[in-house]
C-alpha positions as CSV (number, residue, x, y, z in Angstrom):
1,M,55.2,-12.1,259.1
2,G,53.3,-11.2,255.9
3,R,54.3,-8.2,253.9
4,T,51.7,-5.5,253.6
5,V,50.8,-3.6,250.4
6,D,52.5,-0.5,251.8
7,T,55.7,-2.5,252.4
8,E,55.6,-3.8,248.8
9,T,55.1,-0.2,247.5
10,V,58.1,1.0,249.6
11,D,60.2,-1.8,248.3
12,S,59.2,-1.0,244.7
13,F,60.1,2.7,245.2
14,I,63.5,1.7,246.6
15,E,64.2,-0.5,243.6
16,K,63.0,2.1,241.1
17,H,65.1,4.9,242.6
18,I,68.3,2.9,243.5
19,D,70.2,4.6,240.7
20,D,69.5,8.0,242.2
21,A,70.8,6.8,245.6
22,L,73.9,5.4,244.0
23,A,74.5,8.6,242.1
24,R,74.5,10.5,245.4
25,L,76.8,7.9,246.9
26,A,79.2,8.4,244.0
27,R,79.2,12.2,244.7
28,L,80.0,11.5,248.3
29,V,82.7,9.0,247.6
30,A,84.3,11.4,245.1
31,Q,84.8,13.9,247.9
32,P,87.9,12.9,249.9
33,S,87.5,13.1,253.7
34,V,90.5,11.6,255.3
35,S,90.4,12.7,259.0
36,S,93.9,11.5,259.9
37,Q,95.4,13.7,257.2
38,N,92.8,16.6,257.4
39,V,92.0,16.1,253.7
40,G,88.7,17.5,252.4
41,M,86.9,17.5,255.7
42,E,85.2,20.9,255.6
43,S,84.1,20.3,252.0
44,C,82.7,16.9,252.8
45,A,80.7,18.2,255.8
46,Q,79.1,20.8,253.5
47,L,78.3,18.1,250.9
48,V,76.7,15.8,253.6
49,A,74.5,18.8,254.7
50,A,73.5,19.5,251.1
51,I,72.5,15.8,250.5
52,F,70.4,15.9,253.7
53,E,68.6,19.0,252.3
54,E,68.0,17.2,249.0
55,Y,66.3,14.4,250.9
56,G,64.0,16.8,252.8
57,F,65.9,17.1,256.1
58,D,66.7,20.2,258.0
59,A,70.5,20.1,258.3
60,R,73.2,22.2,259.9
61,I,76.9,22.0,260.3
62,I,78.1,22.3,263.9
63,P,81.7,23.4,264.3
64,G,83.7,22.3,267.2
65,S,87.3,21.8,268.5
66,G,87.8,19.2,265.8
67,Y,86.1,18.4,262.6
68,P,82.6,19.7,262.1
69,M,79.6,17.5,262.8
70,V,76.5,17.5,260.7
71,Y,73.1,17.4,262.5
72,A,69.9,16.7,260.6
73,E,66.3,16.0,261.6
74,S,62.8,15.6,260.2
75,S,59.5,15.2,261.9
76,G,57.2,12.2,261.5
77,R,53.8,10.7,262.2
78,S,54.8,9.2,265.5
79,D,56.3,10.9,268.5
80,N,58.9,8.1,268.7
81,T,62.3,9.4,267.8
82,L,65.0,7.4,266.0
83,I,68.6,8.7,265.8
84,C,71.1,7.5,263.3
85,Y,74.8,7.8,264.0
86,N,77.1,7.9,261.0
87,H,80.5,9.4,260.0
88,Y,81.7,11.0,256.8
89,D,85.4,10.6,257.4
90,V,87.3,7.7,255.8
91,Q,90.6,5.9,256.2
92,P,93.6,7.0,254.1
93,P,93.6,5.4,250.7
94,E,97.2,4.2,250.9
95,P,98.7,2.0,249.5
96,I,97.5,3.6,246.3
97,D,99.1,0.9,244.1
98,G,96.8,-1.7,245.8
99,W,93.7,-0.2,244.1
100,D,92.3,-1.4,240.8
101,S,90.5,1.9,240.3
102,P,91.0,5.4,241.8
103,P,90.0,5.4,245.5
104,F,88.0,8.6,245.3
105,E,86.2,7.8,242.1
106,A,83.2,5.5,242.5
107,T,83.6,2.6,240.1
108,F,81.2,-0.2,239.1
109,R,82.4,-3.7,238.4
110,D,80.7,-7.1,238.5
111,G,77.7,-5.9,240.6
112,K,79.8,-4.0,243.0
113,M,80.7,-0.4,243.7
114,Y,84.2,0.5,244.6
115,G,85.7,3.6,246.4
116,R,87.3,4.7,249.7
117,G,84.6,5.0,252.4
118,I,81.9,3.4,250.3
119,A,81.3,0.7,252.9
120,D,82.7,2.6,255.9
121,D,80.6,4.6,256.2
122,K,79.2,6.6,253.3
123,G,77.2,3.8,251.8
124,H,75.3,3.3,255.0
125,L,74.5,6.9,255.3
126,I,73.0,7.1,251.8
127,S,71.2,3.8,252.2
128,R,69.4,5.1,255.3
129,L,68.5,8.3,253.6
130,A,67.2,6.4,250.6
131,A,65.1,4.2,252.9
132,L,63.5,7.2,254.6
133,D,63.0,8.9,251.3
134,A,61.0,5.9,250.1
135,L,58.8,6.0,253.3
136,R,58.1,9.7,252.9
137,S,57.4,9.4,249.2
138,V,55.0,6.5,249.6
139,N,53.2,7.6,252.8
140,G,53.5,11.4,252.5
141,E,55.5,11.6,255.8
142,L,58.1,9.7,257.8
143,P,56.7,7.2,260.2
144,C,58.5,8.8,263.2
145,R,60.8,11.7,264.0
146,V,64.3,10.9,262.7
147,K,67.6,12.6,263.7
148,F,71.1,12.1,262.3
149,L,74.4,12.9,263.9
150,V,77.2,12.5,261.3
151,E,80.7,13.1,262.6
152,G,84.1,13.6,261.0
153,G,86.4,11.9,263.4
154,E,85.3,8.3,263.8
155,E,88.4,7.0,262.0
156,I,90.6,8.8,264.6
157,G,88.8,7.7,267.6
158,S,85.8,10.1,267.8
159,P,87.6,12.5,270.2
160,D,84.8,15.1,270.2
161,V,81.7,12.9,270.3
162,P,81.5,12.0,274.1
163,A,81.6,15.6,275.2
164,F,79.3,16.7,272.4
165,V,76.7,14.1,273.3
166,E,76.9,15.0,277.0
167,A,76.5,18.7,276.2
168,N,73.6,18.2,273.7
169,R,71.4,15.6,275.4
170,E,68.2,17.5,274.5
171,L,69.1,18.1,270.9
172,L,70.0,14.4,270.5
173,R,67.2,13.0,272.7
174,A,65.8,9.8,271.1
175,D,64.1,6.5,271.9
176,G,66.4,4.3,269.8
177,C,69.5,4.5,267.7
178,V,70.6,2.9,264.4
179,W,74.4,2.6,264.4
180,E,76.8,3.4,261.6
181,T,77.2,0.0,260.0
182,G,76.0,-3.6,259.7
183,G,75.9,-6.3,257.1
184,V,75.9,-10.0,256.3
185,D,78.2,-12.9,256.9
186,Y,79.8,-15.2,254.2
187,A,76.6,-17.1,253.9
188,G,74.5,-14.0,253.4
189,R,72.9,-14.0,256.8
190,P,72.3,-10.6,258.3
191,D,74.3,-9.7,261.4
192,I,72.6,-7.9,264.2
193,T,75.3,-6.6,266.5
194,L,74.6,-5.7,270.1
195,G,77.8,-4.0,271.1
196,M,81.3,-2.8,270.3
197,R,84.6,-3.1,272.2
198,G,86.3,-0.1,273.6
199,L,89.7,1.3,272.5
200,S,92.8,2.8,274.1
201,Y,95.2,4.0,271.5
202,V,98.8,5.0,272.4
203,Q,102.1,5.8,270.8
204,L,105.4,4.8,272.3
205,N,108.3,7.1,271.5
206,A,111.9,6.1,272.2
207,R,114.9,8.4,271.8
208,A,118.4,7.1,272.4
209,M,120.5,9.8,270.9
210,S,120.3,13.3,269.5
211,R,120.8,12.1,265.9
212,D,121.2,8.9,263.8
213,A,124.7,7.4,263.7
214,H,126.9,5.2,261.5
215,S,126.3,1.6,262.6
216,G,130.1,1.0,262.8
217,A,129.7,2.6,266.2
218,A,127.0,0.2,267.4
219,H,129.4,-1.3,269.9
220,L,129.3,2.1,271.7
221,L,126.1,3.9,270.8
222,P,122.6,3.0,272.0
223,N,119.9,2.0,269.5
224,A,116.4,3.3,269.9
225,A,114.9,0.5,267.9
226,W,116.3,-2.2,270.3
227,R,115.2,-0.1,273.3
228,L,111.7,0.1,272.0
229,A,111.6,-3.6,271.0
230,R,112.6,-4.6,274.5
231,A,109.9,-2.4,276.0
232,L,107.3,-3.9,273.7
233,N,108.4,-7.4,274.6
234,T,107.3,-6.8,278.2
235,I,103.7,-5.9,277.3
236,K,102.4,-9.4,276.6
237,D,103.6,-13.0,276.7
238,S,103.6,-15.7,274.0
239,D,100.1,-16.8,275.2
240,E,98.7,-13.4,274.4
241,R,98.3,-12.6,278.1
242,I,98.8,-8.9,278.7
243,L,101.3,-8.4,281.5
244,I,100.4,-4.9,282.6
245,P,99.4,-5.1,286.3
246,G,95.7,-4.5,286.9
247,F,94.9,-4.6,283.2
248,Y,92.1,-7.2,283.6
249,D,90.8,-5.9,286.9
250,D,87.7,-4.2,285.4
251,A,87.2,-6.5,282.4
252,R,83.7,-7.9,282.4
253,R,83.3,-11.5,281.2
254,P,80.3,-12.5,279.0
255,T,77.1,-13.1,280.8
256,R,75.2,-16.3,280.6
257,A,72.8,-14.8,278.0
258,E,75.8,-13.6,275.9
259,R,77.4,-17.1,276.1
260,E,74.2,-18.6,274.8
261,L,74.3,-16.2,271.9
262,F,77.9,-17.1,271.1
263,A,77.1,-20.8,271.2
264,A,74.2,-20.3,268.7
265,M,76.2,-18.0,266.5
266,P,77.6,-19.4,263.2
267,F,81.3,-18.8,263.0
268,E,82.7,-19.2,259.5
269,E,86.2,-20.2,260.5
270,E,87.3,-21.8,257.2
271,E,86.1,-18.8,255.1
272,M,87.8,-16.3,257.4
273,R,91.2,-18.2,257.4
274,R,91.0,-18.5,253.6
275,S,90.2,-14.8,253.2
276,Y,93.3,-13.8,255.3
277,G,95.6,-16.5,254.0
278,I,96.3,-18.1,257.4
279,Q,96.3,-21.7,258.6
280,S,94.9,-21.1,262.1
281,F,93.8,-18.3,264.5
282,V,95.9,-17.0,267.3
283,L,96.5,-19.6,270.0
284,G,94.8,-22.2,267.7
285,L,91.4,-20.9,268.8
286,T,88.4,-22.6,267.3
287,G,84.7,-23.2,267.9
288,T,83.0,-21.5,270.9
289,E,86.3,-20.4,272.3
290,A,87.0,-18.5,269.1
291,R,83.6,-16.9,269.2
292,E,84.0,-15.8,272.8
293,A,87.5,-14.5,272.3
294,V,86.1,-11.1,271.4
295,F,85.6,-10.7,275.2
296,S,89.4,-11.0,275.6
297,P,91.1,-7.6,275.6
298,T,94.0,-7.2,273.1
299,A,97.2,-5.4,272.7
300,N,97.9,-4.9,269.0
301,I,101.0,-3.3,267.5
302,A,99.4,-1.2,264.7
303,G,102.6,0.5,263.5
304,L,106.4,0.5,263.9
305,S,109.0,2.9,262.7
306,A,112.7,3.3,263.2
307,G,115.9,4.0,261.2
308,Y,116.1,3.5,257.5
309,E,113.0,1.9,255.8
310,G,113.7,2.5,252.1
311,P,114.9,0.1,249.5
312,G,118.5,-1.2,249.6
313,T,120.8,-0.8,252.6
314,K,121.8,2.0,254.9
315,T,124.0,1.2,257.8
316,V,122.6,3.3,260.5
317,I,121.9,3.3,264.3
318,P,118.4,4.8,264.8
319,A,118.3,7.7,267.3
320,T,114.5,7.4,267.6
321,A,111.8,4.7,267.3
322,M,108.1,4.7,267.4
323,A,105.3,2.2,267.9
324,K,101.5,2.7,267.8
325,I,99.5,0.3,269.9
326,D,95.7,-0.2,270.1
327,F,94.3,-1.9,273.1
328,R,90.8,-3.3,272.3
329,L,88.8,-3.2,275.6
330,V,85.8,-5.0,276.9
331,P,82.9,-3.6,278.9
332,D,83.8,-1.8,282.1
333,Q,87.4,-1.1,281.1
334,D,88.4,2.6,281.1
335,P,90.7,3.6,278.2
336,V,92.4,6.4,280.1
337,D,93.1,4.1,283.0
338,I,94.6,1.5,280.7
339,A,97.0,4.1,279.2
340,E,98.0,5.2,282.7
341,K,98.6,1.6,283.8
342,L,100.8,1.0,280.8
343,R,102.8,4.2,281.6
344,R,103.3,3.2,285.2
345,Y,104.2,-0.4,284.2
346,L,106.9,0.7,281.7
347,R,108.4,3.0,284.3
348,D,108.5,0.2,286.9
349,Q,110.2,-2.1,284.3
350,G,113.0,0.5,283.9
351,F,111.6,2.1,280.7
352,D,110.8,5.5,282.1
353,D,112.6,7.0,279.1
354,I,109.9,5.6,276.8
355,E,107.2,8.2,276.3
356,V,103.6,7.0,276.3
357,E,101.5,9.3,274.3
358,Y,97.7,8.8,274.7
359,L,96.1,9.4,271.3
360,G,92.5,8.7,272.3
361,G,90.0,6.0,273.2
362,E,86.4,5.0,274.0
363,R,84.6,2.6,276.3
364,A,82.8,-0.5,275.2
365,A,79.0,-0.6,275.1
366,V,76.3,-3.3,274.7
367,T,72.5,-3.3,274.2
368,P,70.5,-6.2,275.7
369,V,69.2,-8.6,273.1
370,D,65.6,-8.4,274.5
371,A,65.4,-4.6,273.9
372,P,62.3,-4.0,271.6
373,L,64.5,-2.2,269.0
374,I,66.7,-5.3,268.7
375,Q,63.7,-7.5,268.3
376,I,62.3,-5.3,265.6
377,A,65.6,-5.5,263.7
378,L,65.7,-9.3,264.0
379,R,62.0,-9.7,262.9
380,T,62.4,-7.3,259.9
381,A,65.7,-8.9,258.9
382,R,64.0,-12.2,258.5
383,D,61.4,-10.7,256.3
384,V,63.9,-8.8,254.1
385,Y,66.7,-11.3,253.7
386,G,64.6,-14.5,254.0
387,R,67.3,-15.8,256.3
388,E,67.6,-16.2,260.1
389,P,69.8,-13.3,261.3
390,V,72.9,-13.9,263.4
391,V,73.0,-12.1,266.7
392,V,76.5,-10.9,267.5
393,P,76.9,-10.0,271.2
394,L,80.0,-8.0,270.8
395,T,82.1,-7.0,267.7
396,G,85.9,-6.6,267.7
397,G,85.8,-3.0,266.4
398,S,85.2,0.2,268.4
399,G,83.2,3.4,268.1
400,P,81.6,6.1,270.3
401,M,78.7,3.8,271.2
402,Y,79.2,4.2,274.9
403,A,78.4,8.0,274.8
404,F,75.0,7.2,273.2
405,R,74.2,4.4,275.7
406,Q,75.4,6.3,278.7
407,E,74.2,9.8,278.0
408,L,71.1,9.2,275.8
409,D,70.1,5.9,277.4
410,V,69.0,4.5,274.0
411,P,69.1,0.9,272.7
412,I,71.4,0.7,269.7
413,V,71.1,-1.7,266.7
414,T,73.0,-2.2,263.5
415,C,71.9,-2.8,259.9
416,G,73.7,-2.3,256.6
417,M,75.3,-3.7,253.4
418,S,78.8,-4.6,254.5
419,Y,80.1,-8.1,253.9
420,P,83.3,-10.0,254.8
421,E,85.0,-9.0,251.5
422,S,84.1,-5.3,251.7
423,H,87.8,-4.6,252.2
424,V,87.2,-1.8,254.7
425,H,90.4,0.0,255.7
426,A,92.1,-1.6,252.7
427,P,92.4,-1.1,249.0
428,N,89.5,-1.9,246.7
429,E,86.9,-1.1,249.4
430,N,83.5,-2.0,248.0
431,I,79.8,-2.8,248.5
432,V,77.6,-5.2,246.6
433,I,74.7,-3.4,244.9
434,D,72.2,-6.1,245.7
435,L,73.1,-5.9,249.4
436,F,72.7,-2.1,249.3
437,V,69.2,-2.6,248.1
438,L,68.4,-5.1,250.9
439,A,70.0,-2.9,253.6
440,T,67.8,0.0,252.4
441,K,64.7,-2.1,252.6
442,H,65.7,-3.3,256.0
443,M,66.2,0.3,257.3
444,A,62.8,1.3,256.0
445,R,61.1,-1.6,257.8
446,I,63.0,-0.8,261.1
447,A,61.8,2.8,261.0
448,E,58.2,1.8,260.2
449,E,58.0,-0.8,263.0
450,F,59.8,1.5,265.5
451,A,57.1,4.1,265.0
452,K,54.6,1.6,266.4
453,L,56.3,1.0,269.7
């Protein structure tokens, strides 16, 4: 599809003002906002609202039971309404010694910009605002009404979002949604993702004694670490099959259309294995089986703690032990139901002394590939990137997408500047400046085309 004069003008505006956008991004990155540690959250919400105002949006901070949300909107030429979901909270920066520059100080090196939250998700928020600013500046108005919901709890499971969306359907009413993130693969092809897996996050707590003890008494005193290890060993077998009764009962398998998308999807196995320093994937998966494995629910031990964990030795019997487990779920599985099935299973296996603490979760959600918004994203991605986009039926991560699909009944699409080496959730998180520019152009095109539906 040929590019119009207006499109070229918008692109030129984006390129000329990219330094302004990156300066705002640097301000946002410099403001810590670690939700799991309650660091800087109120201040970051205020900064986000101020940046919206700078870009010509009406913004307000909405307090709630958890961290505040920022809502913003602006009218446009068309009655069509596009809502963008983003989050301002970030992962903890630890381990600090893994960073080559301060995590909360935006740093430029080799065509990249580094900082905690720069790819997940502050860069995407600023990119979208820069795209909309270009459209408004060139055309005198936005092409359609645009709303934003920017939350502060995505990195801790978005505990407040489902109830908020349900209670504020009219405020959030829209005809389409651009999700928090997106990006390109190793070959630079843009990914258009149709859905996200769900999540059930639990903590297992074992207590064997009232206090730690000298390990010389290990022939008499119970060890909480061993107790927890034995409980963990019952959850799945060596073939990755989860042994909790009824765990797979509601798990939907991929449809024929989704399988066709998986078969057509490039899967950069060699690059991914090299990036993570592994010889093979779990169970030796490869090819189409590896692509479709995202439709297999998982049980992942995300954290373990017991006894002495410092340098050197300490001969101790741990009185307590803890494990954090995240279950990634597929469409139709209920996170609360999964946690209850785990609790019941451990009790039936004789581990009724192991406490199962449910820390949160969300259901999986998917948008059909033939939705007009998806087709707009695909068409405009070809124009911006000059590459055939990759359609990803379901991604391994999770987010509160189900609330938007269920309560607002909107199609949801992704676009953004992340790439496989963005190091999200890890030290040296970064974006590539050139990809930031492309993502901004892509967002501008999506909004312009969406207004014509």
